[in-house]
DSSP file (Angstrom, degrees, kcal/mol; ACC not computed):
  #  RESIDUE AA STRUCTURE BP1 BP2  ACC     N-H-->O    O-->H-N    N-H-->O    O-->H-N    TCO  KAPPA ALPHA  PHI   PSI    X-CA   Y-CA   Z-CA
    1    1 A X              0   0    0      0, 0.0     5,-0.0     0, 0.0     2,-0.0   0.000 360.0 360.0 360.0 124.0   96.1  -83.8  -11.4
    2    2 A X     >  -     0   0    0      1,-0.1     4,-0.6     4,-0.0     3,-0.4  -0.224 360.0-110.1 -71.4 165.8   97.2  -83.1   -7.9
    3    3 A X  T >4 S+     0   0    0      1,-0.2     3,-1.2     2,-0.2     8,-0.1   0.893 120.1  59.9 -60.1 -38.8   97.6  -79.7   -6.5
    4    4 A X  T 34 S+     0   0    0      1,-0.3    -1,-0.2     5,-0.1     5,-0.2   0.819 108.2  45.1 -67.0 -23.0  101.3  -80.2   -6.4
    5    5 A X  T 34 S+     0   0    0     -3,-0.4    -1,-0.3     4,-0.1    -2,-0.2   0.522  97.1  91.3 -93.1  -1.7  101.3  -80.7  -10.3
    6    6 A X  S X< S-     0   0    0     -3,-1.2     3,-1.7    -4,-0.6     4,-0.2  -0.600  94.6 -84.1 -94.1 159.7   99.1  -77.8  -11.0
    7    7 A X  G >  S+     0   0    0      1,-0.3     3,-1.7     2,-0.2     4,-0.2  -0.211 117.8  11.8 -58.9 149.9  100.5  -74.3  -11.7
    8    8 A X  G >  S-     0   0    0      1,-0.3     3,-1.6     2,-0.2    -1,-0.3   0.747 129.0 -75.2  58.5  24.1  101.3  -72.4   -8.6
    9    9 A X  G <  S-     0   0    0     -3,-1.7    -1,-0.3     1,-0.3    -2,-0.2   0.825  92.8 -55.2  55.8  38.2  100.8  -75.7   -6.6
   10   10 A X  G <  S+     0   0    0     -3,-1.7    -1,-0.3     1,-0.3   110,-0.2   0.460 116.7 106.1  88.8   0.5   97.0  -75.3   -7.1
   11   11 A X  S <  S-     0   0    0     -3,-1.6     2,-0.4    -4,-0.2    -1,-0.3  -0.343  71.4-102.0-109.4-171.8   96.8  -71.8   -5.6
   12   12 A X  E     -A  107   0A   0     95,-0.5    95,-2.6    -2,-0.1     2,-0.4  -0.934  32.6-163.6-114.7 135.5   96.4  -68.3   -6.8
   13   13 A X  E     -AB 106  76A   0     63,-2.4    63,-2.4    -2,-0.4     2,-0.6  -0.962  13.9-145.5-121.8 133.6   99.4  -65.8   -7.1
   14   14 A X  E     -AB 105  75A   0     91,-3.1    91,-3.3    -2,-0.4     2,-0.6  -0.894  13.9-162.4 -98.3 123.9   99.5  -62.0   -7.4
   15   15 A X  E     -AB 104  74A   0     59,-3.2    59,-1.6    -2,-0.6     2,-0.4  -0.936  11.6-175.5-106.7 120.9  102.4  -61.0   -9.5
   16   16 A X  E     -AB 103  73A   0     87,-2.9    87,-2.7    -2,-0.6     2,-0.4  -0.954   2.4-178.2-117.5 130.1  103.1  -57.2   -8.9
   17   17 A X  E     -AB 102  72A   0     55,-2.7    55,-3.5    -2,-0.4     2,-0.6  -0.995  22.5-153.4-137.0 140.4  105.8  -55.3  -10.9
   18   18 A X  E     +AB 101  71A   0     83,-3.2    83,-1.0    -2,-0.4     2,-0.3  -0.959  35.1 163.9-104.6 114.6  107.2  -51.8  -10.9
   19   19 A X  E     -AB 100  70A   0     51,-3.0    51,-2.6    -2,-0.6     2,-0.2  -0.800  45.2 -83.0-126.7 166.6  108.5  -50.9  -14.4
   20   20 A X    >   -     0   0    0     79,-0.6     3,-2.1    72,-0.3     4,-0.4  -0.538  39.5-127.1 -67.6 135.8  109.5  -48.0  -16.5
   21   21 A X  G >  S+     0   0    0     47,-0.3     3,-1.2     1,-0.3     4,-0.3   0.832 107.6  58.1 -60.0 -30.2  106.4  -46.4  -18.1
   22   22 A X  G 3  S+     0   0    0      1,-0.2    -1,-0.3     2,-0.1     4,-0.3   0.646 102.3  59.3 -75.1  -7.8  108.0  -46.5  -21.8
   23   23 A X  G <> S+     0   0    0     -3,-2.1     4,-1.8     1,-0.1    -1,-0.2   0.496  76.5  91.4 -95.1  -2.3  108.3  -50.3  -21.3
   24   24 A X  H <> S+     0   0    0     -3,-1.2     4,-2.9    -4,-0.4     5,-0.3   0.896  80.9  57.7 -57.0 -41.8  104.6  -51.0  -20.7
   25   25 A X  H  > S+     0   0    0     -4,-0.3     4,-2.4     1,-0.3    -1,-0.2   0.933 110.6  43.3 -54.2 -54.6  103.8  -51.7  -24.3
   26   26 A X  H  > S+     0   0    0     -4,-0.3     4,-1.8     2,-0.2    -1,-0.3   0.811 113.0  52.1 -63.2 -33.9  106.5  -54.5  -24.4
   27   27 A X  H  X S+     0   0    0     -4,-1.8     4,-2.5    64,-0.3     5,-0.3   0.942 109.7  50.5 -69.3 -50.6  105.4  -55.9  -21.0
   28   28 A X  H  X S+     0   0    0     -4,-2.9     4,-2.1     1,-0.2    -2,-0.2   0.901 110.5  48.6 -60.4 -43.6  101.8  -56.1  -22.2
   29   29 A X  H  X S+     0   0    0     -4,-2.4     4,-1.7    -5,-0.3    -1,-0.2   0.911 111.9  48.2 -61.1 -43.2  102.8  -57.9  -25.4
   30   30 A X  H  X S+     0   0    0     -4,-1.8     4,-1.0     1,-0.2    -2,-0.2   0.814 111.1  51.2 -73.0 -27.1  104.9  -60.5  -23.5
   31   31 A X  H  X>S+     0   0    0     -4,-2.5     5,-2.5     2,-0.2     4,-0.7   0.849 111.0  48.1 -75.6 -36.3  102.1  -61.0  -21.1
   32   32 A X  H  <5S+     0   0    0     -4,-2.1    -2,-0.2    -5,-0.3    -1,-0.2   0.790 104.7  62.1 -69.1 -25.9   99.6  -61.6  -24.0
   33   33 A X  H  <5S+     0   0    0     -4,-1.7    -1,-0.2     1,-0.2    -2,-0.2   0.881 108.8  39.6 -68.4 -37.0  102.1  -64.0  -25.6
   34   34 A X  H  <5S-     0   0    0     -4,-1.0    -1,-0.2    -5,-0.1    -2,-0.2   0.522 118.7-108.4 -93.3  -1.6  102.0  -66.3  -22.6
   35   35 A X  T  <5 +     0   0    0     -4,-0.7     2,-0.4     1,-0.2    -3,-0.2   0.755  48.5 175.4  90.2  18.6   98.2  -66.0  -22.2
   36   36 A X      < -     0   0    0     -5,-2.5    -1,-0.2     1,-0.1    40,-0.1  -0.524  24.7-144.5 -65.1 119.9   98.2  -63.9  -19.0
   37   37 A X        -     0   0    0     -2,-0.4     2,-0.3    38,-0.1    -1,-0.1   0.852  61.5  -8.1 -64.1 -40.5   94.3  -63.2  -18.6
   38   38 A X        -     0   0    0     37,-0.3     2,-0.3     2,-0.0    37,-0.3  -0.984  55.5-164.5-154.1 162.9   94.2  -59.8  -17.2
   39   39 A X        -     0   0    0     -2,-0.3     2,-0.4    35,-0.2    35,-0.2  -0.971  13.5-143.3-145.0 157.3   96.3  -56.9  -15.6
   40   40 A X  E     -C   73   0A   0     33,-2.6    33,-2.2    -2,-0.3     2,-0.4  -0.991  19.1-160.8-119.0 133.4   95.9  -53.8  -13.7
   41   41 A X  E     +C   72   0A   0     -2,-0.4     2,-0.3    31,-0.2    31,-0.2  -0.945  11.2 175.3-122.5 140.3   98.1  -50.8  -14.4
   42   42 A X  E     -C   71   0A   0     29,-2.3    29,-3.3    -2,-0.4     2,-0.6  -0.999  29.5-126.7-139.9 141.2   98.8  -47.8  -12.2
   43   43 A X  E     +C   70   0A   0     -2,-0.3     2,-0.3    27,-0.2    27,-0.2  -0.766  41.3 164.5 -91.2 123.1  101.0  -44.8  -12.4
   44   44 A X  E     -C   69   0A   0     25,-2.0    25,-2.9    -2,-0.6     2,-0.4  -0.804  29.7-137.2-127.3 163.7  103.2  -44.5   -9.3
   45   45 A X  E     +C   68   0A   0     -2,-0.3     2,-0.3    23,-0.2    23,-0.2  -0.978  36.8 139.2-122.8 143.3  106.4  -42.6   -8.2
   46   46 A X  E     -C   67   0A   0     21,-2.2    21,-3.6    -2,-0.4     2,-0.3  -0.983  36.1-123.8-166.8 175.3  109.1  -44.2   -6.2
   47   47 A X        +     0   0    0     -2,-0.3     2,-0.2    19,-0.2    19,-0.1  -0.955  34.9 134.3-135.3 160.1  112.9  -44.4   -5.7
   48   48 A X  S    S-     0   0    0      2,-0.4    49,-0.0    -2,-0.3    -1,-0.0  -0.422  77.4 -25.8-157.8-131.4  115.4  -47.2   -5.7
   49   49 A X  S    S+     0   0    0     -2,-0.2     2,-0.3     2,-0.1    48,-0.1   0.639  99.2 110.4 -79.7 -14.8  118.8  -47.6   -7.2
   50   50 A X  S    S-     0   0    0      1,-0.1    -2,-0.4    46,-0.1    17,-0.1  -0.473  78.3-110.2 -64.0 123.9  118.0  -45.2  -10.0
   51   51 A X        -     0   0    0     -2,-0.3    -1,-0.1     1,-0.1    -2,-0.1  -0.149  29.2-108.1 -54.7 141.7  120.1  -42.0   -9.6
   52   52 A X        -     0   0    0     15,-0.0     2,-0.4    11,-0.0    13,-0.2  -0.322  32.1-137.5 -63.7 150.9  118.4  -38.7   -8.6
   53   53 A X  E     -D   64   0B   0     11,-2.2    11,-3.4    -2,-0.0     2,-0.4  -0.917  10.5-144.8-110.8 144.5  118.2  -36.0  -11.4
   54   54 A X  E     +D   63   0B   0     -2,-0.4     2,-0.3     9,-0.2     9,-0.2  -0.833  25.0 168.1-103.2 148.2  118.9  -32.3  -10.8
   55   55 A X  E     -D   62   0B   0      7,-2.3     7,-2.4    -2,-0.4     2,-0.4  -0.893  28.3-127.2-146.6-178.9  117.1  -29.7  -12.5
   56   56 A X  E     -D   61   0B   0     -2,-0.3     2,-0.3     5,-0.2     5,-0.2  -0.984  17.4-179.9-135.1 142.3  116.5  -25.9  -12.5
   57   57 A X  E >  S-D   60   0B   0      3,-2.7     3,-2.1    -2,-0.4    -2,-0.0  -0.934  78.8 -17.3-146.0 117.7  113.1  -24.1  -12.5
   58   58 A X  T 3  S-     0   0    0     -2,-0.3     3,-0.1     1,-0.3    -2,-0.0   0.868 128.8 -51.5  48.2  44.6  113.0  -20.3  -12.5
   59   59 A X  T 3  S+     0   0    0      1,-0.2     2,-0.4     0, 0.0    -1,-0.3   0.361 115.0 115.2  79.4  -4.6  116.7  -20.1  -11.4
   60   60 A X  E <   -D   57   0B   0     -3,-2.1    -3,-2.7     0, 0.0     2,-0.3  -0.826  61.0-134.4-101.9 140.5  116.2  -22.4   -8.4
   61   61 A X  E     +D   56   0B   0     -2,-0.4     2,-0.3    -5,-0.2    -5,-0.2  -0.618  28.0 175.6 -81.7 145.2  117.9  -25.8   -8.3
   62   62 A X  E     -D   55   0B   0     -7,-2.4    -7,-2.3    -2,-0.3     2,-0.4  -0.962  23.7-132.3-145.0 166.0  115.9  -28.9   -7.3
   63   63 A X  E     -D   54   0B   0     -2,-0.3     2,-0.9    -9,-0.2    -9,-0.2  -0.972   7.2-155.8-124.3 130.2  116.4  -32.6   -7.1
   64   64 A X  E     +D   53   0B   0    -11,-3.4   -11,-2.2    -2,-0.4    -2,-0.0  -0.841  28.4 155.7-106.3 103.3  114.1  -35.2   -8.4
   65   65 A X        +     0   0    0     -2,-0.9     2,-0.7   -13,-0.2   -17,-0.2   0.571  56.0  74.2-104.9  -8.8  114.6  -38.3   -6.4
   66   66 A X  S    S-     0   0    0    -19,-0.1     2,-0.3   -21,-0.1   -19,-0.2  -0.904  72.1-159.4-105.1 121.7  111.1  -40.0   -7.0
   67   67 A X  E     - C   0  46A   0    -21,-3.6   -21,-2.2    -2,-0.7     2,-0.2  -0.668  23.7-100.0-101.7 152.2  110.9  -41.3  -10.5
   68   68 A X  E     + C   0  45A   0     -2,-0.3   -47,-0.3   -23,-0.2     2,-0.3  -0.510  48.2 175.5 -62.8 132.2  107.7  -42.1  -12.6
   69   69 A X  E     - C   0  44A   0    -25,-2.9   -25,-2.0    -2,-0.2     2,-0.4  -0.900  27.3-131.8-134.3 162.5  107.0  -45.8  -12.5
   70   70 A X  E     -BC  19  43A   0    -51,-2.6   -51,-3.0    -2,-0.3     2,-0.5  -0.965  17.0-148.4-115.2 135.6  104.2  -48.1  -13.9
   71   71 A X  E     -BC  18  42A   0    -29,-3.3   -29,-2.3    -2,-0.4     2,-0.5  -0.949  13.9-170.6 -99.6 120.2  102.7  -50.6  -11.5
   72   72 A X  E     -BC  17  41A   0    -55,-3.5   -55,-2.7    -2,-0.5     2,-0.3  -0.967   4.1-176.9-123.1 126.7  101.5  -53.8  -13.3
   73   73 A X  E     +BC  16  40A   0    -33,-2.2   -33,-2.6    -2,-0.5     2,-0.4  -0.931   6.1 170.6-116.2 139.5   99.4  -56.3  -11.3
   74   74 A X  E     -B   15   0A   0    -59,-1.6   -59,-3.2    -2,-0.3     2,-0.4  -0.977  19.8-151.4-148.5 136.6   98.2  -59.6  -12.5
   75   75 A X  E     -B   14   0A   0     -2,-0.4     2,-0.4   -37,-0.3   -37,-0.3  -0.919  23.5-176.8-112.0 134.9   96.5  -62.5  -10.5
   76   76 A X  E     +B   13   0A   0    -63,-2.4   -63,-2.4    -2,-0.4     5,-0.1  -0.994  28.1 156.3-145.9 144.0   97.1  -65.9  -12.0
   77   77 A X  S    S+     0   0    0     -2,-0.4   -67,-0.2   -65,-0.2    -1,-0.1   0.601  84.8  40.7-130.4 -45.5   96.0  -69.5  -11.2
   78   78 A X  S    S+     0   0    0     42,-0.1     2,-0.5    45,-0.1   -71,-0.2   0.551 109.3  63.7 -92.1 -11.3   96.2  -71.4  -14.5
   79   79 A X  S    S-     0   0    0    -72,-0.1     2,-0.1   -71,-0.0     5,-0.1  -0.947  95.0-107.7-108.0 134.3   99.5  -69.9  -15.6
   80   80 A X     >  -     0   0    0     -2,-0.5     4,-1.6     1,-0.1     3,-0.4  -0.356  18.3-136.0 -60.5 133.9  102.7  -70.4  -13.6
   81   81 A X  H  > S+     0   0    0      1,-0.2     4,-2.6     2,-0.2     5,-0.2   0.839 105.1  62.8 -56.7 -35.4  103.7  -67.3  -11.7
   82   82 A X  H  > S+     0   0    0      1,-0.2     4,-2.5     2,-0.2    -1,-0.2   0.917 103.3  50.3 -58.9 -47.5  107.4  -68.0  -12.8
   83   83 A X  H  > S+     0   0    0     -3,-0.4     4,-2.0     1,-0.2    -1,-0.2   0.871 109.2  49.6 -62.7 -34.5  106.2  -67.6  -16.5
   84   84 A X  H  X S+     0   0    0     -4,-1.6     4,-2.5     2,-0.2     5,-0.2   0.919 110.7  50.7 -72.0 -37.3  104.6  -64.3  -15.8
   85   85 A X  H  X S+     0   0    0     -4,-2.6     4,-3.0     1,-0.2     5,-0.3   0.944 110.8  48.7 -58.5 -46.1  107.7  -63.1  -14.0
   86   86 A X  H  X S+     0   0    0     -4,-2.5     4,-1.6     2,-0.2    -1,-0.2   0.827 110.1  50.2 -60.3 -35.4  109.8  -64.0  -16.9
   87   87 A X  H  X S+     0   0    0     -4,-2.0     4,-2.5     2,-0.2    -1,-0.2   0.905 112.8  47.2 -69.7 -43.4  107.5  -62.3  -19.5
   88   88 A X  H  X S+     0   0    0     -4,-2.5     4,-2.6     1,-0.2    -2,-0.2   0.920 113.7  48.2 -72.0 -37.2  107.5  -59.1  -17.4
   89   89 A X  H  X S+     0   0    0     -4,-3.0     4,-1.2    -5,-0.2    -1,-0.2   0.888 112.3  49.3 -65.3 -32.1  111.3  -59.2  -17.0
   90   90 A X  H  < S+     0   0    0     -4,-1.6    -2,-0.2    -5,-0.3    -1,-0.2   0.926 116.1  41.0 -72.2 -41.8  111.8  -59.8  -20.6
   91   91 A X  H  < S+     0   0    0     -4,-2.5   -64,-0.3     1,-0.2   -65,-0.2   0.792 119.5  44.3 -68.8 -29.3  109.5  -57.0  -21.7
   92   92 A X  H  < S+     0   0    0     -4,-2.6   -72,-0.3    -5,-0.2     2,-0.3   0.554  84.7 111.7 -99.7  -4.4  110.7  -54.5  -19.1
   93   93 A X     <  +     0   0    0     -4,-1.2   -74,-0.0    -3,-0.2    -4,-0.0  -0.500  18.7 153.8 -75.9 129.9  114.4  -54.9  -19.2
   94   94 A X        -     0   0    0      2,-0.3    -1,-0.2    -2,-0.3     3,-0.1   0.509  56.0-121.9-113.5 -18.8  116.7  -52.2  -20.5
   95   95 A X  S    S+     0   0    0      1,-0.3     2,-0.3     0, 0.0    -2,-0.1   0.502  76.8 112.0  80.6   7.2  119.8  -53.1  -18.6
   96   96 A X  S >  S-     0   0    0      1,-0.1     3,-0.9   -46,-0.0    -1,-0.3  -0.729  81.1 -85.8-101.3 153.1  120.0  -49.7  -16.9
   97   97 A X  T 3  S+     0   0    0     -2,-0.3    -1,-0.1     1,-0.2   -46,-0.0  -0.287 113.2  40.9 -52.1 143.7  119.4  -48.8  -13.2
   98   98 A X  T 3   +     0   0    0      2,-0.1    -1,-0.2   -48,-0.1     3,-0.1   0.566  64.6 131.2  94.7   7.7  115.7  -48.3  -12.6
   99   99 A X    <   -     0   0    0     -3,-0.9   -79,-0.6     1,-0.2     2,-0.2   0.811  65.9-129.7 -67.4 -19.4  114.3  -51.1  -14.7
  100  100 A X  E     -A   19   0A   0    -81,-0.2     2,-0.3   -83,-0.0    -1,-0.2  -0.574  14.2 -81.9 111.2-170.3  112.2  -52.1  -11.6
  101  101 A X  E     -A   18   0A   0    -83,-1.0   -83,-3.2    -2,-0.2     2,-0.3  -0.903  20.8-146.7-138.0 161.9  111.2  -54.9   -9.5
  102  102 A X  E     -A   17   0A   0     -2,-0.3     2,-0.3   -85,-0.2   -85,-0.2  -0.983  13.7-170.7-129.5 140.3  108.7  -57.9   -9.5
  103  103 A X  E     -A   16   0A   0    -87,-2.7   -87,-2.9    -2,-0.3     2,-0.5  -0.957   8.8-156.9-123.7 143.7  107.1  -59.4   -6.5
  104  104 A X  E     +A   15   0A   0     -2,-0.3     2,-0.4   -89,-0.2   -89,-0.2  -0.992  17.0 178.8-125.2 126.8  105.0  -62.6   -6.2
  105  105 A X  E     -A   14   0A   0    -91,-3.3   -91,-3.1    -2,-0.5     2,-0.3  -0.949  29.2-114.2-125.8 140.8  102.6  -62.9   -3.4
  106  106 A X  E     -A   13   0A   0     -2,-0.4     2,-0.6   -93,-0.2   -93,-0.3  -0.610  24.9-136.8 -72.7 139.9  100.1  -65.7   -2.5
  107  107 A X  E     -A   12   0A   0    -95,-2.6   -95,-0.5    -2,-0.3     3,-0.1  -0.865  10.2-160.3-104.9 119.0   96.6  -64.8   -2.7
  108  108 A X  S    S-     0   0    0     -2,-0.6     2,-0.3     1,-0.2    -1,-0.2   0.882  72.0  -5.6 -68.7 -38.3   94.5  -66.1    0.4
  109  109 A X        -     0   0    0     10,-0.1     2,-0.3     9,-0.0    -1,-0.2  -0.989  58.4-159.2-155.7 149.3   91.2  -66.0   -1.2
  110  110 A X        -     0   0    0     -2,-0.3     9,-1.7    -3,-0.1     2,-0.4  -0.996   9.1-176.4-137.3 142.8   89.5  -64.8   -4.5
  111  111 A X  B     -E  118   0C   0     -2,-0.3     2,-0.6     7,-0.2     7,-0.2  -0.940  16.7-147.2-138.9 116.1   85.9  -64.0   -5.0
  112  112 A X     >  -     0   0    0      5,-3.1     4,-2.0    -2,-0.4     5,-0.2  -0.715   9.0-154.4 -85.0 126.2   84.2  -62.9   -8.3
  113  113 A X  T  4 S+     0   0    0     -2,-0.6    -1,-0.2     1,-0.2     9,-0.0   0.927  86.9  48.4 -70.6 -47.0   81.4  -60.6   -7.6
  114  114 A X  T  4 S+     0   0    0      1,-0.2    -1,-0.2     2,-0.1    -2,-0.0   0.944 128.4  21.4 -61.0 -48.7   79.2  -61.3  -10.8
  115  115 A X  T  4 S-     0   0    0      2,-0.1    -2,-0.2     7,-0.1    -1,-0.2   0.747  93.2-128.4 -96.5 -25.8   79.3  -65.0  -10.5
  116  116 A X     <  +     0   0    0     -4,-2.0    -3,-0.1     1,-0.3     6,-0.1   0.617  52.9 155.3  86.5  12.7   80.1  -65.7   -6.9
  117  117 A X        -     0   0    0     -5,-0.2    -5,-3.1     4,-0.1    -1,-0.3  -0.379  24.5-160.9 -65.4 149.3   82.9  -68.1   -8.0
  118  118 A X  B >   +E  111   0C   0     -7,-0.2     3,-1.1    -3,-0.1    -7,-0.2  -0.848  44.4   6.0-133.7 165.5   85.7  -68.4   -5.3
  119  119 A X  G >  S-     0   0    0     -9,-1.7     3,-1.3    -2,-0.3     4,-0.4  -0.259 126.6 -13.1  63.1-144.5   89.3  -69.5   -5.4
  120  120 A X  G >  S+     0   0    0      1,-0.3     3,-0.8  -110,-0.2    -1,-0.2   0.765 133.7  63.5 -68.1 -23.8   91.0  -70.4   -8.7
  121  121 A X  G <  S+     0   0    0     -3,-1.1    -1,-0.3     1,-0.2    -2,-0.2   0.785  96.1  58.1 -69.0 -23.9   87.6  -70.4  -10.4
  122  122 A X  G <         0   0    0     -3,-1.3    -1,-0.2     1,-0.2    -2,-0.2   0.625 360.0 360.0 -75.9 -15.6   87.2  -66.7   -9.6
  123  123 A X    <         0   0    0     -3,-0.8    -1,-0.2    -4,-0.4    -2,-0.2   0.408 360.0 360.0 -98.3 360.0   90.5  -65.8  -11.5
């Protein structure tokens, strides 16, 4: 099989998504269903198209424009990045503003510390 026929054109891709925290379970299940090997999850804050919320604390009004999000990262070589994007989108979609974004980036190189494997073998 040539590199053109291999998933991700024979390369390694980083799929990075910002999703609603309450959708993480569905996203994890969707990724497991397609066989995505690993993921990293981080709690983050950010703002986008989701409207700001107003609140009151001890009589003072405040605006919350940074919303809690969950950042999900997975590096893939043997699974097409498009399949990973579809799985995350399916698991994370509510249809409301603030569902998040998905980014796909090429990975220049990968190195597995334990074995010394490089490239797609390291993933």
